[in-house]
C-alpha positions in Angstrom: 33.0 -45.7 9.2 32.5 -45.3 12.7 35.0 -42.5 12.9 33.0 -40.3 10.6 31.4 -37.6 12.7 27.3 -37.7 12.2 26.2 -34.6 10.2 24.7 -32.0 12.5 20.6 -31.6 12.2 21.2 -27.9 11.3 23.5 -26.5 9.1 24.6 -22.7 8.4 26.5 -21.6 5.4 28.2 -19.1 7.5 28.9 -18.3 11.1 26.3 -16.1 12.8 27.0 -13.1 15.1 23.6 -13.8 16.8 24.4 -15.8 19.8 22.7 -19.3 19.1 19.8 -20.5 17.0 17.8 -21.4 19.8 18.2 -18.2 21.8 17.5 -15.9 18.7 14.5 -17.9 17.6 13.3 -17.8 21.3 13.5 -13.8 21.3 12.1 -13.8 18.0 8.9 -15.6 18.8 8.6 -14.1 22.2 8.5 -10.6 20.5 6.5 -11.4 17.7 4.1 -12.9 20.1 3.7 -9.8 22.4 3.6 -7.3 19.4 1.8 -9.1 16.8 0.2 -12.5 17.7 -1.3 -11.8 21.0 -3.3 -8.7 20.1 -4.6 -10.4 16.8 -5.6 -13.3 18.7 -7.4 -11.3 21.0 -9.2 -9.7 18.2 -10.2 -13.1 16.7 -11.2 -14.4 20.2 -13.4 -11.3 20.8 -15.0 -11.6 17.2 -15.6 -15.5 17.7 -17.4 -14.8 20.9 -20.0 -13.0 18.9 -21.3 -15.9 17.3 -21.7 -16.5 13.6 -25.4 -15.0 13.3 -24.5 -11.8 15.2 -21.1 -11.4 13.4 -22.8 -11.7 10.1 -25.4 -9.3 11.0 -22.9 -6.7 12.2 -20.5 -7.1 9.4 -23.2 -7.2 6.6 -24.7 -3.8 7.7 -25.1 -1.5 4.9 -23.2 1.1 6.3 -20.4 -1.4 6.8 -20.4 -2.7 3.5 -20.3 0.9 2.1 -17.3 1.7 4.0 -15.6 -1.3 3.2 -16.5 -0.7 -0.6 -15.1 2.6 -0.5 -12.0 1.7 1.3 -11.0 -1.0 -1.0 -12.3 0.7 -4.0 -10.4 4.0 -3.5 -7.3 1.9 -2.3 -7.4 -0.1 -5.6 -7.6 2.9 -7.8 -4.9 4.8 -6.0 -2.7 1.6 -6.1 -3.4 1.5 -9.9 -2.5 5.0 -10.7 0.6 4.6 -8.4 1.7 1.6 -10.3 1.9 3.6 -13.5 3.2 6.8 -12.2 5.6 5.1 -9.7 7.2 3.2 -12.4 7.7 6.2 -14.5 9.1 8.2 -11.5 11.5 5.2 -10.8 12.6 5.0 -14.5 13.5 8.6 -14.6 15.4 8.5 -11.3 17.5 5.6 -12.6 18.0 6.3 -16.1 18.6 10.0 -16.0 20.8 12.4 -14.5 19.8 16.0 -14.1 20.0 18.8 -11.8 17.9 18.3 -8.6 17.8 14.5 -9.0 18.9 13.8 -5.4 16.4 16.5 -4.0 13.6 14.6 -6.1 14.6 11.4 -5.0 14.4 12.3 -1.1 10.9 13.8 -1.5 9.8 10.3 -2.8 10.2 9.5 1.1 8.7 12.4 2.6 5.2 10.8 3.1 7.3 7.9 5.3 8.3 10.7 7.7 5.4 13.3 7.6 2.8 12.6 10.0 -0.5 11.4 8.4 -2.7 14.0 9.9 -0.3 16.9 8.7 -0.5 15.5 5.1 -4.5 15.2 5.5 -4.7 18.9 6.6 -2.3 20.1 3.7 -4.3 18.2 1.1 -7.6 19.4 2.5 -6.2 22.9 2.6 -5.3 22.4 -1.2 -8.3 20.7 -2.5 -11.2 22.0 -0.4 -13.7 24.2 -2.3 -12.0 27.5 -1.3 -8.3 25.9 -1.6 -5.8 26.8 -4.2 -6.7 23.8 -6.4 -10.2 23.0 -5.2 -11.0 26.5 -6.6 -9.8 25.8 -10.1 -12.0 22.8 -10.2 -15.3 24.5 -8.9 -18.0 25.9 -11.1 -16.6 29.2 -11.2 -13.0 28.1 -11.7 -11.2 27.8 -15.1 -11.2 24.0 -14.9 -14.5 23.4 -13.4 -16.5 25.6 -15.8 -16.1 22.9 -18.5 -17.9 20.1 -16.2 -21.3 22.2 -15.6 -22.4 24.8 -13.0 -21.1 22.9 -10.1 -17.7 22.1 -11.4 -15.9 19.1 -9.8 -16.0 19.0 -6.0 -12.6 17.0 -4.7 -12.5 17.4 -1.0 -15.2 15.7 1.1 -15.7 13.1 -1.8 -14.2 9.9 -2.6 -12.0 11.7 -5.1 -10.3 13.4 -2.3 -9.8 10.1 -0.7 -8.0 8.8 -3.6 -5.7 11.8 -3.8 -4.9 11.2 -0.2 -4.1 7.6 -0.7 -2.2 8.1 -3.7 0.0 10.6 -1.7 0.8 8.1 1.1 1.3 5.0 -1.1 3.4 6.5 -3.8 6.9 5.5 -2.2 5.8 1.7 -1.8 5.8 1.4 -5.7 8.9 3.6 -6.5 11.1 2.1 -3.7 10.1 -1.6 -4.9 10.6 -0.9 -8.4 13.7 1.4 -8.3 16.2 -1.3 -7.2 15.1 -3.6 -10.0 15.5 -1.0 -12.6 19.1 -0.4 -11.6 20.0 -4.0 -12.0 18.7 -4.1 -15.6 21.7 -3.2 -17.9 21.1 -0.5 -20.5 22.7 -2.7 -23.0 19.7 -4.9 -23.2 17.7 -2.2 -24.4 20.7 -1.2 -27.2 20.7 -4.8 -28.1 17.0 -4.9 -28.6 17.2 -1.7 -30.9 19.9 -3.3 -32.8 17.9 -6.2 -33.5 15.0 -4.0 -34.8 12.8 -3.4 -32.1 11.0 0.0 -31.6 10.5 1.8 -28.4 7.2 0.1 -27.8 8.7 -3.3 -28.3 11.7 -2.7 -26.1 9.3 -1.6 -23.3 6.9 -4.5 -23.2 9.0 -7.3 -24.5 12.3 -6.4 -22.5 11.9 -3.9 -19.8 8.3 -4.8 -18.4 8.8 -8.5 -18.1 11.6 -8.0 -15.8 10.2 -5.2 -13.7 6.7 -6.7 -13.5 6.7 -8.7 -10.4 8.6 -6.2 -8.4 5.7 -3.6 -9.9 3.0 -6.2 -8.8 4.5 -6.3 -5.5 4.7 -2.6 -5.1 1.2 -2.3 -6.4 0.1 -4.8 -3.5 2.2 -3.0 -1.0 0.5 0.3 -1.9 -2.9 -1.4 -1.6 -2.4 -2.8 1.8 -1.3 0.4 3.0 -4.1 2.4 1.5 -6.6 0.2 2.9 -5.7 0.7 6.6 -5.0 4.5 6.3 -6.7 6.8 8.6 -4.9 10.0 9.6 -4.4 11.6 6.1 -7.9 10.6 5.0 -10.3 11.6 7.6 -9.8 15.3 7.0 -10.2 15.3 3.2 -13.1 12.7 3.3 -15.7 14.6 5.0 -16.7 11.4 6.6 -20.3 11.3 5.3 -22.0 8.0 5.9 -22.7 6.2 2.7 -20.8 8.6 0.6 -17.1 9.4 2.2 -16.8 7.4 5.2 -14.0 4.7 5.2 -14.0 1.3 7.2 -11.0 2.5 9.6 -13.1 5.5 10.6 -16.2 3.4 11.0 -14.3 1.4 13.7 -13.5 4.4 15.6 -17.1 5.7 15.4 -18.3 2.3 16.7 -15.9 2.5 19.7 -17.0 6.1 20.6 -20.6 4.7 20.5 -19.5 2.0 23.0 -20.6 -0.4 20.2 -17.6 -2.9 20.9 -19.4 -5.6 18.8 -19.8 -3.6 15.7 -16.1 -2.2 15.9 -14.9 -5.9 16.5 -16.6 -7.1 13.5 -15.5 -4.6 11.2 -11.9 -5.0 12.6 -11.9 -8.7 12.2 -13.0 -8.3 8.5 -10.1 -5.9 7.9 -7.7 -8.4 9.7 -8.9 -11.2 7.1 -8.7 -8.9 4.1 -5.2 -7.8 5.4 -4.1 -11.3 5.9 -5.1 -12.2 2.4 -3.2 -9.5 0.8 -0.1 -10.4 2.8 -0.4 -13.8 1.8 -0.5 -12.7 -1.9 2.5 -10.3 -1.4 4.5 -13.2 -0.1 3.5 -15.4 -3.0 4.5 -12.7 -5.5 7.8 -12.4 -3.9 8.5 -16.0 -3.8 7.5 -16.2 -7.5 9.9 -13.5 -8.3 12.9 -14.9 -6.5 12.3 -18.3 -8.3 11.8 -16.6 -11.7 14.4 -14.0 -11.7 16.8 -15.2 -8.8 16.2 -12.0 -6.7 13.4 -10.5 -4.5 11.2 -8.1 -5.6 
């Protein structure tokens, strides 16, 4: 028995090319500390120095609450729309072969590479009252005339903010759902049809249960991305207080006013909400791995 070697405390399934667990872990923690943890800790310490009373007074300001309500409300609507259309786009790209499919697949990633300011300027040019699409929805446009003399104003309203957020967050849903759809064998659909299931039963009882965890993860990622968006929104939003002013813009305004306490309070709220969303995303991914045996 004494000849039996003691089991190592840490075991690995396969040899690693990284030179040593301790060294790799040390570099990982150091890098995360300097890039992520230290800045966030500084923000929390700064907000803690305000005191609970002052922090609550700054955070509960009517303008702050209005900006937060708009940011989260518009982000939720945009993520919800992208959840539906992102699933549809991913389904078309996976299940069908047609001319131009690769080009469309590449266009999905365009919001990742395009500078957000460029996207905001382009969207504003299209949806402004004198833009190509904005004119159609104005009171004199062929669509806007059905909605009264004023028509529908898109740019410089919450509607324009939702459109901008849809544009920048769509890839998160498509790229999260697409790999899962590729793993679903089309024979499952054929088997369901053989057993007498109609199209709606096949969609809701065969396809959606398998795709739902990935779709929910894509929705959460799109929501988190939209809440912190700034560059593509400020141009089309109009930045009218209590109407079209988002929370990230309010932080910048407070800094320009040298109101560092107010900027810190809003930023701390955004940090706490972002952390809560990341926690939800991680829980969803963990549940998906346990349920289906793969990540979302």
